[in-house]
C-alpha positions, 0 to 999 in steps of 0.5 A: 719441205717435201710434200706428202705422197698421194699414196703414203706407205710405211717405210720398209725400215719400220714394222707396225706391230701390236705389242701384247705386253704393252697393250699398244701398237708400236713401230719397230726399227733396228735401233728401237721402237716407237710407241703409238697412240691408238689414233696414230696406229689407225692411220699408219695401218692404212698407209699401204701405198694403195690408199690415197690420203683422201681414202684414208681420211674417208675410211677413218671417218666412216669407221669412227663416225667422225668428221673433219679429221683430214687436218689431223691425219695430214699432220700425223703423216707429215710428222711420220714423213719427217721422222722417216716412217712414211715413204 
């Protein structure tokens, strides 16, 4: 099992985009589309290769007045890495 990069970024094979017709964020790729729930979209929007995982967690906790979300963020990033969304 590989470890998460310190500064995760969305793979160039995917494009994060808001789909008006579906009223939700999606990941587009040549073979199709992945529909995202709002939490996953908020996490992936911050995967720019600049922010650390800790900074992403801190930013989300501040934005949504939440605490202790690091395990959920890491879980989504691990799943995203497994699926090839995260470099």
